[in-house]
N, CA, C and O atoms as a GROMACS GRO file, in nm:
protein
  592
    1MET      N    1   9.174  10.974   9.137
    1MET     CA    2   9.096  10.913   9.252
    1MET      C    3   8.934  10.909   9.215
    1MET      O    4   8.867  10.807   9.229
    2PHE      N    5   8.884  11.033   9.168
    2PHE     CA    6   8.753  11.048   9.163
    2PHE      C    7   8.699  10.982   9.032
    2PHE      O    8   8.580  10.954   9.016
    3ALA      N    9   8.808  10.957   8.932
    3ALA     CA   10   8.750  10.884   8.793
    3ALA      C   11   8.732  10.743   8.841
    3ALA      O   12   8.656  10.683   8.766
    4GLU      N   13   8.773  10.677   8.932
    4GLU     CA   14   8.752  10.553   8.965
    4GLU      C   15   8.647  10.526   9.050
    4GLU      O   16   8.595  10.415   9.042
    5HIS      N   17   8.606  10.607   9.130
    5HIS     CA   18   8.507  10.620   9.257
    5HIS      C   19   8.419  10.730   9.245
    5HIS      O   20   8.448  10.844   9.210
    6LYS      N   21   8.308  10.685   9.279
    6LYS     CA   22   8.177  10.790   9.301
    6LYS      C   23   8.215  10.836   9.418
    6LYS      O   24   8.294  10.774   9.489
    7SER      N   25   8.161  10.957   9.453
    7SER     CA   26   8.182  11.005   9.599
    7SER      C   27   8.100  10.928   9.699
    7SER      O   28   7.983  10.896   9.677
    8PRO      N   29   8.166  10.901   9.813
    8PRO     CA   30   8.096  10.786   9.904
    8PRO      C   31   7.960  10.835   9.962
    8PRO      O   32   7.885  10.754  10.017
    9GLY      N   33   7.925  10.966   9.951
    9GLY     CA   34   7.791  10.999   9.979
    9GLY      C   35   7.689  11.023   9.874
    9GLY      O   36   7.579  11.073   9.897
   10ALA      N   37   7.735  10.982   9.746
   10ALA     CA   38   7.632  11.010   9.638
   10ALA      C   39   7.506  10.917   9.640
   10ALA      O   40   7.500  10.808   9.582
   11ARG      N   41   7.410  10.972   9.712
   11ARG     CA   42   7.290  10.903   9.706
   11ARG      C   43   7.176  10.998   9.737
   11ARG      O   44   7.190  11.078   9.829
   12PRO      N   45   7.070  10.996   9.671
   12PRO     CA   46   6.949  11.079   9.718
   12PRO      C   47   6.900  11.011   9.865
   12PRO      O   48   6.922  10.896   9.904
   13ALA      N   49   6.838  11.103   9.925
   13ALA     CA   50   6.781  11.069  10.060
   13ALA      C   51   6.650  11.124  10.069
   13ALA      O   52   6.612  11.225  10.009
   14GLY      N   53   6.580  11.052  10.148
   14GLY     CA   54   6.442  11.091  10.165
   14GLY      C   55   6.449  11.192  10.302
   14GLY      O   56   6.549  11.255  10.336
   15SER      N   57   6.321  11.192  10.369
   15SER     CA   58   6.335  11.269  10.492
   15SER      C   59   6.418  11.214  10.607
   15SER      O   60   6.409  11.094  10.634
   16LEU      N   61   6.489  11.285  10.668
   16LEU     CA   62   6.596  11.221  10.755
   16LEU      C   63   6.577  11.287  10.879
   16LEU      O   64   6.668  11.292  10.961
   17MET      N   65   6.462  11.342  10.902
   17MET     CA   66   6.421  11.384  11.048
   17MET      C   67   6.407  11.269  11.149
   17MET      O   68   6.354  11.161  11.126
   18PRO      N   69   6.457  11.305  11.254
   18PRO     CA   70   6.444  11.182  11.365
   18PRO      C   71   6.316  11.173  11.418
   18PRO      O   72   6.246  11.273  11.422
   19SER      N   73   6.272  11.054  11.465
   19SER     CA   74   6.151  11.019  11.510
   19SER      C   75   6.134  10.920  11.608
   19SER      O   76   6.156  10.806  11.568
   20PRO      N   77   6.100  10.934  11.728
   20PRO     CA   78   6.091  10.820  11.839
   20PRO      C   79   6.002  10.711  11.784
   20PRO      O   80   5.998  10.603  11.844
   21ASP      N   81   5.928  10.731  11.674
   21ASP     CA   82   5.829  10.618  11.638
   21ASP      C   83   5.893  10.551  11.540
   21ASP      O   84   5.836  10.448  11.504
   22LEU      N   85   6.004  10.581  11.481
   22LEU     CA   86   6.085  10.512  11.383
   22LEU      C   87   6.119  10.361  11.419
   22LEU      O   88   6.095  10.264  11.346
   23CYS      N   89   6.184  10.358  11.553
   23CYS     CA   90   6.230  10.244  11.599
   23CYS      C   91   6.239  10.230  11.748
   23CYS      O   92   6.214  10.330  11.816
   24THR      N   93   6.271  10.119  11.807
   24THR     CA   94   6.297  10.120  11.944
   24THR      C   95   6.438  10.154  11.963
   24THR      O   96   6.513  10.165  11.866
   25GLU      N   97   6.488  10.176  12.113
   25GLU     CA   98   6.610  10.179  12.138
   25GLU      C   99   6.689  10.048  12.124
   25GLU      O  100   6.810  10.047  12.099
   26GLU      N  101   6.610   9.934  12.142
   26GLU     CA  102   6.695   9.795  12.150
   26GLU      C  103   6.722   9.784  11.987
   26GLU      O  104   6.823   9.721  11.955
   27GLU      N  105   6.646   9.836  11.887
   27GLU     CA  106   6.671   9.821  11.761
   27GLU      C  107   6.791   9.891  11.722
   27GLU      O  108   6.869   9.838  11.644
   28VAL      N  109   6.812  10.006  11.769
   28VAL     CA  110   6.940  10.095  11.760
   28VAL      C  111   7.058  10.018  11.797
   28VAL      O  112   7.150  10.002  11.717
   29VAL      N  113   7.057   9.963  11.932
   29VAL     CA  114   7.168   9.885  11.989
   29VAL      C  115   7.200   9.782  11.895
   29VAL      O  116   7.315   9.765  11.853
   30ARG      N  117   7.095   9.709  11.861
   30ARG     CA  118   7.112   9.581  11.772
   30ARG      C  119   7.190   9.626  11.630
   30ARG      O  120   7.278   9.561  11.573
   31LEU      N  121   7.145   9.726  11.598
   31LEU     CA  122   7.204   9.774  11.462
   31LEU      C  123   7.350   9.821  11.487
   31LEU      O  124   7.437   9.788  11.407
   32VAL      N  125   7.377   9.892  11.587
   32VAL     CA  126   7.511   9.937  11.614
   32VAL      C  127   7.611   9.818  11.640
   32VAL      O  128   7.716   9.800  11.578
   33HIS      N  129   7.565   9.745  11.734
   33HIS     CA  130   7.648   9.625  11.778
   33HIS      C  131   7.674   9.532  11.679
   33HIS      O  132   7.788   9.488  11.661
   34THR      N  133   7.563   9.493  11.602
   34THR     CA  134   7.578   9.411  11.467
   34THR      C  135   7.677   9.463  11.388
   34THR      O  136   7.780   9.399  11.364
   35PHE      N  137   7.654   9.583  11.342
   35PHE     CA  138   7.748   9.635  11.241
   35PHE      C  139   7.884   9.642  11.282
   35PHE      O  140   7.972   9.609  11.202
   36TYR      N  141   7.917   9.686  11.410
   36TYR     CA  142   8.072   9.703  11.448
   36TYR      C  143   8.123   9.559  11.483
   36TYR      O  144   8.245   9.546  11.496
   37SER      N  145   8.049   9.456  11.497
   37SER     CA  146   8.072   9.331  11.508
   37SER      C  147   8.138   9.282  11.367
   37SER      O  148   8.233   9.204  11.365
   38LYS      N  149   8.089   9.327  11.272
   38LYS     CA  150   8.107   9.293  11.140
   38LYS      C  151   8.245   9.384  11.094
   38LYS      O  152   8.336   9.342  11.023
   39VAL      N  153   8.238   9.490  11.141
   39VAL     CA  154   8.369   9.599  11.107
   39VAL      C  155   8.475   9.523  11.163
   39VAL      O  156   8.568   9.494  11.087
   40ARG      N  157   8.481   9.479  11.306
   40ARG     CA  158   8.595   9.424  11.370
   40ARG      C  159   8.642   9.285  11.320
   40ARG      O  160   8.751   9.239  11.355
   41LYS      N  161   8.550   9.217  11.232
   41LYS     CA  162   8.611   9.107  11.169
   41LYS      C  163   8.650   9.136  11.022
   41LYS      O  164   8.716   9.052  10.961
   42ASP      N  165   8.618   9.234  10.972
   42ASP     CA  166   8.640   9.275  10.831
   42ASP      C  167   8.807   9.291  10.799
   42ASP      O  168   8.878   9.372  10.859
   43PRO      N  169   8.844   9.222  10.718
   43PRO     CA  170   9.007   9.213  10.707
   43PRO      C  171   9.050   9.354  10.657
   43PRO      O  172   9.167   9.385  10.676
   44VAL      N  173   8.969   9.437  10.597
   44VAL     CA  174   9.017   9.591  10.554
   44VAL      C  175   8.990   9.689  10.666
   44VAL      O  176   9.072   9.773  10.703
   45LEU      N  177   8.884   9.675  10.711
   45LEU     CA  178   8.846   9.779  10.818
   45LEU      C  179   8.890   9.768  10.954
   45LEU      O  180   8.920   9.868  11.020
   46ALA      N  181   8.896   9.642  11.001
   46ALA     CA  182   8.931   9.590  11.136
   46ALA      C  183   9.070   9.656  11.173
   46ALA      O  184   9.077   9.716  11.280
   47PRO      N  185   9.179   9.650  11.093
   47PRO     CA  186   9.305   9.711  11.151
   47PRO      C  187   9.299   9.865  11.169
   47PRO      O  188   9.378   9.922  11.244
   48ILE      N  189   9.210   9.924  11.104
   48ILE     CA  190   9.195  10.074  11.092
   48ILE      C  191   9.122  10.119  11.230
   48ILE      O  192   9.166  10.210  11.299
   49PHE      N  193   9.007  10.047  11.260
   49PHE     CA  194   8.928  10.066  11.368
   49PHE      C  195   9.015  10.014  11.502
   49PHE      O  196   9.013  10.078  11.607
   50GLU      N  197   9.077   9.912  11.488
   50GLU     CA  198   9.155   9.857  11.609
   50GLU      C  199   9.253   9.944  11.657
   50GLU      O  200   9.278   9.956  11.777
   51SER      N  201   9.318  10.013  11.556
   51SER     CA  202   9.444  10.096  11.592
   51SER      C  203   9.398  10.233  11.654
   51SER      O  204   9.482  10.302  11.712
   52HIS      N  205   9.269  10.273  11.644
   52HIS     CA  206   9.213  10.396  11.699
   52HIS      C  207   9.132  10.390  11.824
   52HIS      O  208   9.124  10.483  11.904
   53ILE      N  209   9.070  10.270  11.838
   53ILE     CA  210   8.963  10.248  11.948
   53ILE      C  211   9.045  10.157  12.067
   53ILE      O  212   9.095  10.046  12.049
   54ASP      N  213   9.046  10.224  12.178
   54ASP     CA  214   9.106  10.143  12.294
   54ASP      C  215   8.996  10.083  12.373
   54ASP      O  216   9.010   9.974  12.427
   55ASP      N  217   8.894  10.150  12.380
   55ASP     CA  218   8.780  10.082  12.474
   55ASP      C  219   8.643  10.075  12.388
   55ASP      O  220   8.560  10.163  12.367
   56TRP      N  221   8.648   9.933  12.344
   56TRP     CA  222   8.508   9.911  12.255
   56TRP      C  223   8.390   9.957  12.331
   56TRP      O  224   8.308  10.034  12.281
   57ASP      N  225   8.379   9.910  12.453
   57ASP     CA  226   8.254   9.920  12.523
   57ASP      C  227   8.216  10.059  12.520
   57ASP      O  228   8.104  10.084  12.475
   58ARG      N  229   8.296  10.163  12.562
   58ARG     CA  230   8.286  10.301  12.549
   58ARG      C  231   8.233  10.352  12.418
   58ARG      O  232   8.132  10.420  12.405
   59HIS      N  233   8.321  10.307  12.313
   59HIS     CA  234   8.295  10.361  12.184
   59HIS      C  235   8.155  10.320  12.136
   59HIS      O  236   8.084  10.400  12.076
   60LEU      N  237   8.115  10.190  12.164
   60LEU     CA  238   7.987  10.134  12.106
   60LEU      C  239   7.879  10.219  12.195
   60LEU      O  240   7.784  10.266  12.133
   61ALA      N  241   7.885  10.240  12.315
   61ALA     CA  242   7.791  10.329  12.395
   61ALA      C  243   7.781  10.455  12.315
   61ALA      O  244   7.672  10.493  12.274
   62ARG      N  245   7.886  10.519  12.293
   62ARG     CA  246   7.893  10.655  12.222
   62ARG      C  247   7.807  10.648  12.085
   62ARG      O  248   7.719  10.730  12.059
   63ILE      N  249   7.842  10.546  12.007
   63ILE     CA  250   7.796  10.533  11.883
   63ILE      C  251   7.643  10.498  11.888
   63ILE      O  252   7.569  10.540  11.799
   64VAL      N  253   7.596  10.422  11.992
   64VAL     CA  254   7.461  10.405  12.025
   64VAL      C  255   7.383  10.550  12.040
   64VAL      O  256   7.281  10.585  11.980
   65ASP      N  257   7.446  10.612  12.122
   65ASP     CA  258   7.395  10.750  12.146
   65ASP      C  259   7.392  10.836  12.008
   65ASP      O  260   7.289  10.900  11.983
   66PHE      N  261   7.484  10.838  11.931
   66PHE     CA  262   7.495  10.901  11.796
   66PHE      C  263   7.361  10.856  11.720
   66PHE      O  264   7.274  10.938  11.690
   67TRP      N  265   7.350  10.730  11.694
   67TRP     CA  266   7.247  10.664  11.599
   67TRP      C  267   7.112  10.693  11.679
   67TRP      O  268   7.009  10.712  11.615
   68SER      N  269   7.111  10.697  11.807
   68SER     CA  270   6.976  10.703  11.876
   68SER      C  271   6.935  10.860  11.848
   68SER      O  272   6.819  10.891  11.819
   69SER      N  273   7.030  10.944  11.858
   69SER     CA  274   7.003  11.093  11.846
   69SER      C  275   6.973  11.103  11.694
   69SER      O  276   6.881  11.180  11.669
   70ALA      N  277   7.020  11.054  11.606
   70ALA     CA  278   7.013  11.063  11.459
   70ALA      C  279   6.872  10.994  11.416
   70ALA      O  280   6.791  11.061  11.351
   71LEU      N  281   6.847  10.880  11.448
   71LEU     CA  282   6.742  10.813  11.419
   71LEU      C  283   6.602  10.833  11.513
   71LEU      O  284   6.490  10.834  11.461
   72ARG      N  285   6.619  10.847  11.632
   72ARG     CA  286   6.496  10.862  11.712
   72ARG      C  287   6.494  10.997  11.791
   72ARG      O  288   6.405  11.019  11.872
   73GLY      N  289   6.592  11.086  11.766
   73GLY     CA  290   6.581  11.234  11.812
   73GLY      C  291   6.603  11.243  11.962
   73GLY      O  292   6.560  11.339  12.027
   74THR      N  293   6.670  11.145  12.016
   74THR     CA  294   6.696  11.140  12.183
   74THR      C  295   6.788  11.254  12.229
   74THR      O  296   6.782  11.296  12.345
   75ALA      N  297   6.869  11.302  12.142
   75ALA     CA  298   6.977  11.407  12.169
   75ALA      C  299   7.066  11.373  12.277
   75ALA      O  300   7.116  11.459  12.349
   76ARG      N  301   7.089  11.244  12.289
   76ARG     CA  302   7.201  11.209  12.391
   76ARG      C  303   7.337  11.233  12.328
   76ARG      O  304   7.428  11.273  12.401
   77TYR      N  305   7.358  11.214  12.207
   77TYR     CA  306   7.496  11.246  12.154
   77TYR      C  307   7.530  11.384  12.154
   77TYR      O  308   7.457  11.465  12.096
   78LYS      N  309   7.644  11.423  12.221
   78LYS     CA  310   7.686  11.566  12.237
   78LYS      C  311   7.826  11.580  12.183
   78LYS      O  312   7.900  11.671  12.222
   79GLY      N  313   7.871  11.478  12.079
   79GLY     CA  314   8.014  11.496  12.038
   79GLY      C  315   8.014  11.572  11.921
   79GLY      O  316   7.914  11.630  11.881
   80ALA      N  317   8.145  11.575  11.852
   80ALA     CA  318   8.184  11.634  11.731
   80ALA      C  319   8.253  11.538  11.655
   80ALA      O  320   8.375  11.532  11.674
   81PRO      N  321   8.195  11.453  11.561
   81PRO     CA  322   8.272  11.319  11.518
   81PRO      C  323   8.380  11.384  11.395
   81PRO      O  324   8.490  11.333  11.375
   82MET      N  325   8.342  11.474  11.337
   82MET     CA  326   8.413  11.516  11.206
   82MET      C  327   8.555  11.545  11.249
   82MET      O  328   8.637  11.489  11.176
   83PRO      N  329   8.603  11.613  11.340
   83PRO     CA  330   8.749  11.636  11.372
   83PRO      C  331   8.826  11.507  11.384
   83PRO      O  332   8.932  11.486  11.325
   84LYS      N  333   8.760  11.413  11.474
   84LYS     CA  334   8.850  11.292  11.492
   84LYS      C  335   8.865  11.208  11.363
   84LYS      O  336   8.974  11.160  11.330
   85HIS      N  337   8.746  11.193  11.287
   85HIS     CA  338   8.760  11.116  11.162
   85HIS      C  339   8.858  11.184  11.060
   85HIS      O  340   8.942  11.120  10.997
   86ALA      N  341   8.839  11.316  11.049
   86ALA     CA  342   8.923  11.397  10.941
   86ALA      C  343   9.072  11.395  10.980
   86ALA      O  344   9.157  11.433  10.899
   87ALA      N  345   9.106  11.352  11.101
   87ALA     CA  346   9.234  11.354  11.155
   87ALA      C  347   9.300  11.215  11.110
   87ALA      O  348   9.423  11.211  11.114
   88LEU      N  349   9.238  11.113  11.072
   88LEU     CA  350   9.286  10.984  11.049
   88LEU      C  351   9.359  10.981  10.928
   88LEU      O  352   9.313  11.035  10.827
   89PRO      N  353   9.482  10.917  10.929
   89PRO     CA  354   9.565  10.901  10.803
   89PRO      C  355   9.530  10.821  10.697
   89PRO      O  356   9.468  10.719  10.726
   90GLY      N  357   9.551  10.841  10.596
   90GLY     CA  358   9.535  10.728  10.459
   90GLY      C  359   9.388  10.698  10.432
   90GLY      O  360   9.367  10.592  10.373
   91LEU      N  361   9.283  10.772  10.463
   91LEU     CA  362   9.153  10.711  10.408
   91LEU      C  363   9.144  10.731  10.271
   91LEU      O  364   9.202  10.821  10.211
   92THR      N  365   9.069  10.644  10.221
   92THR     CA  366   9.036  10.645  10.066
   92THR      C  367   8.890  10.620  10.049
   92THR      O  368   8.821  10.564  10.134
   93PRO      N  369   8.846  10.664   9.931
   93PRO     CA  370   8.698  10.640   9.892
   93PRO      C  371   8.671  10.487   9.906
   93PRO      O  372   8.559  10.454   9.946
   94ALA      N  373   8.764  10.390   9.875
   94ALA     CA  374   8.734  10.257   9.875
   94ALA      C  375   8.707  10.212  10.023
   94ALA      O  376   8.627  10.120  10.043
   95LEU      N  377   8.768  10.272  10.123
   95LEU     CA  378   8.732  10.244  10.275
   95LEU      C  379   8.597  10.288  10.316
   95LEU      O  380   8.531  10.222  10.396
   96PHE      N  381   8.548  10.409  10.258
   96PHE     CA  382   8.417  10.458  10.287
   96PHE      C  383   8.310  10.367  10.219
   96PHE      O  384   8.206  10.343  10.279
   97HIS      N  385   8.334  10.316  10.094
   97HIS     CA  386   8.250  10.238  10.022
   97HIS      C  387   8.248  10.094  10.111
   97HIS      O  388   8.139  10.041  10.134
   98ARG      N  389   8.354  10.044  10.152
   98ARG     CA  390   8.358   9.920  10.235
   98ARG      C  391   8.258   9.947  10.356
   98ARG      O  392   8.159   9.875  10.373
   99TRP      N  393   8.288  10.051  10.434
   99TRP     CA  394   8.229  10.088  10.543
   99TRP      C  395   8.056  10.082  10.505
   99TRP      O  396   7.972  10.025  10.576
  100LEU      N  397   8.034  10.141  10.402
  100LEU     CA  398   7.895  10.145  10.350
  100LEU      C  399   7.832  10.030  10.319
  100LEU      O  400   7.712  10.012  10.343
  101ALA      N  401   7.918   9.936  10.257
  101ALA     CA  402   7.875   9.808  10.210
  101ALA      C  403   7.828   9.720  10.340
  101ALA      O  404   7.718   9.665  10.352
  102LEU      N  405   7.928   9.721  10.429
  102LEU     CA  406   7.907   9.646  10.557
  102LEU      C  407   7.771   9.696  10.635
  102LEU      O  408   7.697   9.617  10.694
  103PHE      N  409   7.750   9.823  10.628
  103PHE     CA  410   7.641   9.904  10.695
  103PHE      C  411   7.505   9.838  10.624
  103PHE      O  412   7.416   9.782  10.688
  104ARG      N  413   7.506   9.853  10.500
  104ARG     CA  414   7.389   9.802  10.406
  104ARG      C  415   7.364   9.649  10.434
  104ARG      O  416   7.249   9.604  10.439
  105GLU      N  417   7.477   9.568  10.452
  105GLU     CA  418   7.462   9.431  10.476
  105GLU      C  419   7.387   9.419  10.610
  105GLU      O  420   7.301   9.333  10.626
  106THR      N  421   7.421   9.505  10.704
  106THR     CA  422   7.369   9.501  10.835
  106THR      C  423   7.216   9.537  10.845
  106THR      O  424   7.140   9.477  10.921
  107THR      N  425   7.177   9.637  10.765
  107THR     CA  426   7.055   9.698  10.766
  107THR      C  427   6.956   9.625  10.690
  107THR      O  428   6.834   9.635  10.707
  108GLN      N  429   7.021   9.544  10.597
  108GLN     CA  430   6.922   9.450  10.519
  108GLN      C  431   6.865   9.348  10.599
  108GLN      O  432   6.760   9.295  10.565
  109ALA      N  433   6.929   9.315  10.710
  109ALA     CA  434   6.882   9.200  10.776
  109ALA      C  435   6.776   9.267  10.888
  109ALA      O  436   6.717   9.191  10.965
  110LEU      N  437   6.760   9.378  10.893
  110LEU     CA  438   6.647   9.453  10.989
  110LEU      C  439   6.502   9.420  10.949
  110LEU      O  440   6.467   9.427  10.831
  111GLU      N  441   6.422   9.385  11.043
  111GLU     CA  442   6.286   9.368  11.011
  111GLU      C  443   6.219   9.485  11.005
  111GLU      O  444   6.104   9.472  10.962
  112ASN      N  445   6.256   9.614  11.037
  112ASN     CA  446   6.195   9.731  11.036
  112ASN      C  447   6.239   9.804  10.912
  112ASN      O  448   6.347   9.863  10.913
  113ALA      N  449   6.159   9.803  10.802
  113ALA     CA  450   6.182   9.858  10.669
  113ALA      C  451   6.210  10.007  10.691
  113ALA      O  452   6.308  10.056  10.636
  114ALA      N  453   6.137  10.076  10.760
  114ALA     CA  454   6.155  10.214  10.762
  114ALA      C  455   6.302  10.260  10.836
  114ALA      O  456   6.370  10.358  10.803
  115LEU      N  457   6.330  10.173  10.932
  115LEU     CA  458   6.453  10.198  10.999
  115LEU      C  459   6.577  10.161  10.909
  115LEU      O  460   6.688  10.214  10.918
  116GLN      N  461   6.545  10.068  10.828
  116GLN     CA  462   6.653  10.018  10.719
  116GLN      C  463   6.680  10.138  10.633
  116GLN      O  464   6.794  10.183  10.622
  117GLN      N  465   6.572  10.193  10.570
  117GLN     CA  466   6.586  10.298  10.488
  117GLN      C  467   6.643  10.435  10.547
  117GLN      O  468   6.724  10.502  10.483
  118ARG      N  469   6.603  10.468  10.655
  118ARG     CA  470   6.644  10.577  10.710
  118ARG      C  471   6.788  10.576  10.754
  118ARG      O  472   6.865  10.670  10.735
  119ALA      N  473   6.817  10.468  10.812
  119ALA     CA  474   6.966  10.436  10.854
  119ALA      C  475   7.069  10.437  10.727
  119ALA      O  476   7.180  10.490  10.735
  120ASP      N  477   7.026  10.381  10.626
  120ASP     CA  478   7.087  10.370  10.502
  120ASP      C  479   7.118  10.504  10.432
  120ASP      O  480   7.222  10.536  10.376
  121ASP      N  481   7.007  10.574  10.447
  121ASP     CA  482   7.006  10.714  10.401
  121ASP      C  483   7.116  10.810  10.479
  121ASP      O  484   7.206  10.873  10.423
  122LEU      N  485   7.094  10.807  10.597
  122LEU     CA  486   7.190  10.881  10.701
  122LEU      C  487   7.332  10.833  10.685
  122LEU      O  488   7.426  10.911  10.694
  123ALA      N  489   7.345  10.713  10.663
  123ALA     CA  490   7.491  10.657  10.668
  123ALA      C  491   7.560  10.708  10.532
  123ALA      O  492   7.681  10.734  10.530
  124HIS      N  493   7.489  10.719  10.432
  124HIS     CA  494   7.546  10.767  10.299
  124HIS      C  495   7.558  10.916  10.328
  124HIS      O  496   7.648  10.973  10.266
  125ARG      N  497   7.497  10.976  10.396
  125ARG     CA  498   7.506  11.138  10.411
  125ARG      C  499   7.624  11.156  10.507
  125ARG      O  500   7.708  11.245  10.494
  126ILE      N  501   7.625  11.073  10.593
  126ILE     CA  502   7.746  11.080  10.706
  126ILE      C  503   7.890  11.035  10.619
  126ILE      O  504   7.995  11.098  10.633
  127ALA      N  505   7.880  10.952  10.557
  127ALA     CA  506   8.000  10.915  10.470
  127ALA      C  507   8.048  11.022  10.386
  127ALA      O  508   8.165  11.060  10.385
  128GLY      N  509   7.946  11.072  10.310
  128GLY     CA  510   7.974  11.196  10.224
  128GLY      C  511   8.033  11.303  10.302
  128GLY      O  512   8.140  11.352  10.265
  129SER      N  513   7.974  11.345  10.408
  129SER     CA  514   8.021  11.458  10.495
  129SER      C  515   8.167  11.429  10.532
  129SER      O  516   8.259  11.509  10.511
  130PHE      N  517   8.181  11.316  10.585
  130PHE     CA  518   8.320  11.289  10.652
  130PHE      C  519   8.430  11.283  10.524
  130PHE      O  520   8.543  11.330  10.531
  131TRP      N  521   8.381  11.223  10.420
  131TRP     CA  522   8.479  11.220  10.294
  131TRP      C  523   8.533  11.372  10.272
  131TRP      O  524   8.650  11.409  10.279
  132TYR      N  525   8.417  11.449  10.246
  132TYR     CA  526   8.441  11.599  10.212
  132TYR      C  527   8.521  11.671  10.321
  132TYR      O  528   8.611  11.749  10.289
  133GLY      N  529   8.488  11.647  10.450
  133GLY     CA  530   8.581  11.690  10.551
  133GLY      C  531   8.716  11.636  10.565
  133GLY      O  532   8.806  11.703  10.617
  134TYR      N  533   8.734  11.522  10.524
  134TYR     CA  534   8.862  11.462  10.518
  134TYR      C  535   8.944  11.524  10.416
  134TYR      O  536   9.061  11.555  10.439
  135GLN      N  537   8.879  11.548  10.288
  135GLN     CA  538   8.950  11.604  10.181
  135GLN      C  539   8.997  11.757  10.214
  135GLN      O  540   9.102  11.807  10.175
  136ALA      N  541   8.905  11.815  10.286
  136ALA     CA  542   8.935  11.961  10.315
  136ALA      C  543   9.052  11.961  10.415
  136ALA      O  544   9.138  12.049  10.407
  137ARG      N  545   9.056  11.871  10.504
  137ARG     CA  546   9.160  11.879  10.612
  137ARG      C  547   9.306  11.833  10.539
  137ARG      O  548   9.414  11.883  10.570
  138HIS      N  549   9.289  11.731  10.441
  138HIS     CA  550   9.419  11.684  10.392
  138HIS      C  551   9.454  11.745  10.251
  138HIS      O  552   9.544  11.695  10.183
  139GLY      N  553   9.382  11.852  10.208
  139GLY     CA  554   9.406  11.936  10.092
  139GLY      C  555   9.404  11.853   9.970
  139GLY      O  556   9.467  11.890   9.870
  140GLU      N  557   9.328  11.733   9.973
  140GLU     CA  558   9.315  11.664   9.841
  140GLU      C  559   9.225  11.746   9.739
  140GLU      O  560   9.125  11.810   9.770
  141LEU      N  561   9.276  11.735   9.618
  141LEU     CA  562   9.215  11.795   9.482
  141LEU      C  563   9.155  11.680   9.425
  141LEU      O  564   9.201  11.568   9.449
  142PRO      N  565   9.050  11.697   9.345
  142PRO     CA  566   8.972  11.590   9.259
  142PRO      C  567   9.062  11.505   9.182
  142PRO      O  568   9.028  11.389   9.159
  143ASP      N  569   9.193  11.556   9.132
  143ASP     CA  570   9.281  11.459   9.062
  143ASP      C  571   9.375  11.401   9.131
  143ASP      O  572   9.467  11.339   9.078
  144GLY      N  573   9.359  11.415   9.258
  144GLY     CA  574   9.458  11.322   9.366
  144GLY      C  575   9.575  11.423   9.398
  144GLY      O  576   9.655  11.379   9.481
  145ASP      N  577   9.600  11.538   9.355
  145ASP     CA  578   9.701  11.617   9.386
  145ASP      C  579   9.670  11.670   9.527
  145ASP      O  580   9.562  11.660   9.585
  146ARG      N  581   9.779  11.726   9.571
  146ARG     CA  582   9.746  11.796   9.710
  146ARG      C  583   9.772  11.939   9.676
  146ARG      O  584   9.846  11.981   9.587
  147ALA      N  585   9.693  12.012   9.766
  147ALA     CA  586   9.685  12.150   9.758
  147ALA      C  587   9.821  12.200   9.819
  147ALA      O  588   9.877  12.133   9.906
  148HIS      N  589   9.878  12.324   9.771
  148HIS     CA  590   9.996  12.377   9.809
  148HIS      C  591   9.973  12.494   9.898
  148HIS      O  592  10.068  12.558   9.943
   0.00000   0.00000   0.00000
């Protein structure tokens, strides 16, 4: 598995400290809604998301809170995303890379270069953390064998 794919989170990152001066709340909303619009149309990712999200309006509001907290420091997000993501069956590095590619495609269209860089760096960190959390939960070893 790892011979064919780099770790989904393998990317150096700059300062990831949130700042209200980085962007507006409207930019966060636009980023999240544009990205998830692409996810919902993606032939690979859409079936996964659609099978686990019942209320998209509620989900998007929660994700806006997450990214607002991460980027702007609003502290509105109070959840624990790792357990829910780690519980999903059948995730692969290719799915994480696809998620990151769509995210980068979305951020590249942003006019705010600082937001683009910070969001990309955070997305890579998040993907890496989720992938390692997923592996720990599912007992995956680097050669693809399962722990006993």
